[in-house]
N, C-alpha and C positions, 0 to 999 in steps of 0.2 A: 319675661317675669322674673322678679328677684329671687335670689336664693332662697330667702326665708319662706317663701310661698312654696317653693319646690321641696324644701324641708317638711314643711306640714304635709304636702301631699304625699311624700314618701313614707313618713312616719304614719299617717293615717291609714294609708293603705295597708302597710304591715300590720299595723293594730286591728285593722279591719279583718284581716286573715285570722289573726290569733283569737279574737272574739267570735268570729263566724265559726270556728272549729269547736266551740262549747256547745253551741245550739243546732248547728248543722247535724251532729251526730244523733241528736234525740229521735229524729223520724225514722234513723236507720236502725235503731236499737232492736226492734223486734226482728229485722231481717238479720241482724248479727247473731241473735238470739237462736234462731233456727239453722242458719249456716253453720255456725261453730259450736251448736249445742251449748249455749252458755246459759248459766244460772242467773237468777235476778241480782245477786251480789256481783257476778262479774259485769253485769250490764251497769250496776251502779259504780264500779271501779272504772269502767270505760270513761265516765264522767269525772271521777273524783281523782283518778291517778294523774290526769293532766292539770286539774286545778290546784291539786296538793303541791305538785313540783313548781308550779307557777307561783303559789303563795310563799312555800318555803325557801325559794332560791331568790327571789327578787331583790331583797335587801343587800345579800352577800354580792350578788352581781352587779348592784349599782355602786357598791364601795369599790369593787375591782374595776369598774368603767372610770370613776374618777381618778384611779392611778395610771390605768392603761390606755385611756383613750375612748371617748364615748361611740364614736363613730366606727372605730375598730371593733369595739365589743358588740355594737349592734350588728354588725356584720357577721360576726362569729354565730351570734344567736340565730340569724336567718338561716345560716347554713345548717345549724343543728337541727332547727325545726323542719327544714324542707327535707333532710335526709330521714329523719324520723316519720315525717308524714309518708314518705315511700314506703318504709318498711310496715308502717301500720295498714297501708292499702294492701299489702301483700302478706299479711298475717294469716297463719294457718289454724291457730287456737287461740282461746280467750286470754290465755296466760302471755303469751307473745305480744297480742294486742294491747294488753294493758301496760306491758314493759315499754312498748313504742310509743303509748299514749304518755308515760311518765318523761320519756326522753323528749317527746314533743313540748313538753311542761318546761322541762330544763331551758329548751331553746327559747320557749316563749318567755320564760322569767328573765333571760338575758335581754331580749328585745324590749320588753315592757320596762326593764329596769332604767332604760335611757330614753325611752320614747318621751317622755313629758319633759326631761331635762334637755332634749335637744330641741324641742320646740321653744322652751323658756330661754334658751340662750340665743335665740335669733330674734324673739320678739321682745320689744321693751315692756316693762311693767306698766300696767295702764289699760285702756281702752283695746288697744291693737293685741296685746297679749290675751284679754279676756275674750276677744273674739276668736282668736286661734285655739283657746282651750274650749270654748264653746262648739266650735267645729269638731275638735278631737273627741268631745264628748258626744256629740251627734253621731260620729261616726261610730262610737261604740254601740249606742243605741240602735242604729240601723243593722250593724252586723248581728245583733242579738235577735233583733226583730225579723230578718229575713232568714235566718238559719233554718228553723223549720220548713219553710218553703222551700229553699235551695235543697236542703236535705231530701225532702219528699221527692222532689224532681230527678234529684240525681240517682236515689236508690230506685226508683220505679223504672227510670230509663236506662241506668247503666250498672246498677247495682250498689251495694252498700260501700266497697271498696272506693268508688269514686270520689265519696265525700272527703277521704284522706288524699287522694291522688290529686284532687282539684289544688292542693296547696303547693304542688311542685312547681307549675309554671309561675305562680304568684310569686313563690319564693325566690325564684331564679331572676325574675323581674326587679324584685326587691334588692337582691344582691348585688346586680348590675347597677341599680340607680343610687345606692348608698354612697360609694365612693366618689360619684360624680356630684351629687346634689347636698350631701351632708358634710357641714364643717366640722373638723376635729377639734375636739376641747382640749384646753390646756391640762396637762396632766398634774394631779395634785401631789405634792411631794408627801413622803412618809411611807410608813410599812404598814401593809394590809394586816388587821387584826384577825388572824386566823382563828383564835379560839372564840371570839365573839361570833364570827361567821358561822363555825360549826353549831353554836348553841342556838342560834336562832334558827338554823335551817332544821336541825334535829329536834328542836324543842316544837315547832310549828307542825312537823311532820308527825310527831307522836301524838299532838292534840287531835289532830284531823283524824288518825288512824284509829285513836281510841273511841272517836265519835263515831265513826263509819262502822268500825266492828261492833259497836253497841247494837245496831240494827240486826245483826245476826246471832250474835254471842250473848247479847244482854248487857244492860250496865253494870250488873254485880259480878261479872265474869272477871277472874283474876288478870287475864292479859288486857282487858279493858281497863280496869282500875289501874294497873300498873303503867299501861301507855299514858292515859290521862295524868296521873301524878308525876310521872318522868317529864311530860311535856310541859307541865305547869311549873315544875321546879326549874326547868332549863331556861324556861322564857323568863321566869323572875330573876334567875341570875344573869341572863343577857341585859335584861333592863337596868339592874343595879350596875352592872359593869360600864354600861354608857354612860352613866352618870359622872364616872370617873375617868373615862377615856379621853384622850387628848384629841383625837380623830375618830370620832365615834360612827360607827356604821348607821346609825339611827339617832341624830341628835335630839335628845329630849327637848330642846328649845322649840322643836315643830310642834310641841303640844302646850307652847305657851299661850297660843292664841285660842281662845274660846270656840271662835268660828271653825278653825282647822279641826281641832279635837272633835268637836260635835259632828263635823262632815265624816270623819274617819269612822265614828261609832254608827252614824246613821248609814253610811255606805256597806258597813259590814251586814247590818240587818237587812238593808235593801237588797243587796246582791243575794243573799240567802234565800230570800222570797222569791225573787226574779228566776234564778237558776232553777229554782225547786219547781215553781209553777209551769215553766216551759217543759221541764222533764214529765211531770205528773199529767199535764194535759196531753201530752202525746201519748202517754199509755193510755189514757181514757179514749181518746179519739180512735185509736186502732184497737184495743182491746175490748172498748164496751160498744162504740158507735160501728165498729167494723169497717172502718176506713183503711184503703189502702196507703201506703207512705205518701204518695203523690196527694191524695185526698186530703191526708191529714196536714200536710204542708199547705195545701190551698184553704184549709179549715183556719189557718193563722193569717189568712190574707187581710181579714180587717185590721188585725194588730200591726202587721206589716205596712199597710197603706197608711195607717195614722201616725205611726213613728216616722215615716218617710217625709209626710207633709208637714209634721212639727219641727222636725229637724231642719227643714228649709227656712223656717220662720224663727227659729230659736236665736240667731244673733240679733234680728231685730227687736224680738220679744224682749232679751235680755237688757237691750238699750232702753228700752220703754218702761219696763216695770221692776228691774232690778233683778239681781240672781237669787236674794233671800226669799222674794215673794214667788219667784218660779219654782223654788225648792219646795217650799209649803206646798205649793199648788200640786206639784209633782207625786209628793208622798200622799196627798189626800186622794188624788184620782186612782193611782195603782192600788191603794188599798182598799178602796170601793171595788174597783175592778177584781181583785183577787176574793174579796168577801162574796162578789155576785157569783163567779166562777165555782166557789166553793159549794154552791146549791146543785151541782150537776148529779144526775142520778140516771138510771138505765134508760129512762124515757125523756131525758131531757131535749126539748126543741132546739136545733141548732142556732136559729137566729135570736131567740130571746135568751137562751141559757148559755151559748158560747160567743157568738158574733158580737152581740152588743157589749157584754162586759169585756170582751177583749179589745174593743175601740177605747172603752174608758182606761183600761189597763194600760194600753200603748201611749196614751196620752200622759200617763203617769210616768211609764218607762222613759219616754223621750225627754221629759223635763227632768226627771231625777238624775239620770245618769250624767248630763251635761253640767246641771248646775251643782252636783256633788263634787265633780272635777274641779270646777272653778272654784268652789268654796275650800277644797283640800290644798289648793295652791295658792290661798289668798295670803299676800303678803310675804311670800317666801323670797329671801334674797337669793342672788345668783349662785353663791356658793352652796347652798342648801337645796337647789333645785333638784338634783338626782336623787337625793334622800326622800325629798317631799315627794316626788314622782313615785319613787320605789315603795315608799309607805302606801300610797294611795292604791298601788296595784296589790300589795301584800294584802290589805284589807278587803280590796275587790274580790280577790280568789280565795282567801280564806273564808271570807263570808260566804262565798257560793259552795265551797266543801263543807263547811261547818253546817250550813242551813240545810243542805240536802241530807248530809248525814242525820241530823236531828229529826227532820221531817220524814224520812224513811221509817225511823222507829215509830212516828205517829201513824204512818202508813200501814206498817205490820201490826199495829196494835188495834187498828180498827176493825170493822165488821167483815165477814167472809167475802162479801161481793167487792169486785174491783172498783165498782162505781162509788161505793160507800168509803173505800180506802183513799181513793182520789180526793174525795169530797173532805175528808178529815185532813189530809196533807196540805189542801189549799186553805182550809181553815186556819191551820198553824202559820201558812205563809201570811194571811192577813193579821195575825197576831204580831208577827215579827215586823209587819209595817206599820202597825198601831205604835209599836214601841219606837220605831224610826221617827214618827210623826212627832212623838213627845219629845225626843232629842231635838228636831229641828225646831220645835217652838221654844225650847229652852235656849237654844244657841242663837235665835235671830237677834239681829241688831237692834240695840234699843235706842230710840229717838232721844237725842239730847237737846235740850232747849238751848237756842243761842240767844244770848243777851243782845238786845237793840242798841246801838250807840246813843247817847244822850243827846237831846236837842237843844238848842240854845233858846 
């Protein structure tokens, strides 16, 4: 097998581990709450500490990888992630667990920063690269889909700590595979822009922190407002600096393409709804329906099955219908699924109120993640592959963290019952997806009439 295919396998497996770690934790949250005496805010940070670190550090890590070598940086990221996973599995209180989750996110950010660039440098632009990107996107969809099932099975069988310890053997295997199967990239000359790196990292961190804190302290709290204002200011200064930088961390030319810019915006909204829906449905299944962790994981089986089935067909469907059409279809399906799920109540029947909408939701999830990845890398030249891949992952994880933070405030503001609160949060997720649909309809390629040659 050619090295490029081994590259795709190695990167996809590592990415699978990272994305699995977001949703695999959801079904373990009630067990963590009981064992560590954690509050709801603690549980929210189990998710957000990880995604926040990922979102905040990806651009900086990608710029460093261009100067130090992508394979080398990828290996460092895998090592950090693996050690932090071991520490999370051994945590004895919520604070230590969330610190370990943040360190996991640092390792994940380093890995994510170079994942798409490693694939792009091996596959030539065109159909072959599109197929590789579709495979990578399908991997993300599968990992997100099977997370609740894997988390439920592990929590019921081995305890919640096993959802973190699972990463250790996978991480070791990835560290061994990287030097053997991944080609090292050429190092880019120039000095790393430390000031820009700090501004992007701190700005994103403060923005997400402000949004997450608003769920417990309120939007009018002084700390919330200060964090949001400082975050917005730093992000604005970062963007302004990138326009003048000789070697920018985030080249603004990536936004020259309407397709790419729209894909970034749609992915932000899409991931916010996706991460939040899994989080709140897990709370519903265990807190309202009274399911065990394993039963809750099995309840996600319709979604898992359909994502796996669609993922197998995605490369062929992409060739037949084109990325743009599948993207629109994906947003429509997942929006309908989220709206249907938002009707849950205390006496909702599983088949009609959970299983069937999960099937619709899963079709949209599988289409959406893959096609948004492809659209985000469309037309990117080799020198910008690392920055474009990093930007996609920034948007992905920032969207997840911000979306969950916003919808937790919706959850808290709803009625006293858990079912009513989950319903309100899922309705909010459907609104985010409706906005994403508007974006993808605006960016869809326009048909250009081609003049026929004159005939004699």
